[in-house]
C-alpha positions, 0 to 999 in steps of 0.5 A, a space after each residue: 063703445 067703438 072699435 077703430 081700425 086705422 091703416 097708416 104709413 109706418 113713419 106716421 105711427 109716433 105722430 098718431 100715437 102722440 095725438 091719441 095720447 093727447 085725447 086720453 086714449 090709454 092703449 092701442 095695438 099695432 101690427 105691420 101689414 102690407 096692402 094696396 089701395 088706389 095707388 096699386 103698389 109702388 115702383 122702386 129702384 134697386 141696384 139700377 133695376 126698376 121693379 113694382 112692389 105689389 103690396 105697400 108696407 103699412 101699419 094697422 092700429 086698433 083701438 077700443 074707445 068709449 062712444 064720447 071720444 070716438 069722433 075725437 079719436 078718429 080726428 086724432 088719427 087723421 091729423 097725425 097720419 095726414 101728409 096730403 099725399 096718396 097712400 096716407 091710409 084709411 080709418 074704419 069705425 065699427 060698433 063694439 058690443 062688449 069688452 072684458 079686462 081679463 085681469 079684473 073681470 071688468 066689463 063694458 066701458 070699464 074694461 077700456 
């Protein structure tokens, strides 16, 4: 099993969700987060005054998938989140040693 964490732009969330649903991902967790990467924040203009936002609003998506669809899940996130501009985000893939469905007690890939 793999644990996939993606940091994307908020307006691309529905496109990513649709792409993941298209390959059979049945659930995901979404959190609103803030951070910065290579863009080092962004400049905004509010009521005529310019200021720098040190931390850019992003969305963090977390999904657990079976090994056989992990690569397709990463590709789905990438295709759904990609705009071609700086700040599109990152995808991280980690090994997932175990999982349990609390309601039934199912373990491993059956719990996904």
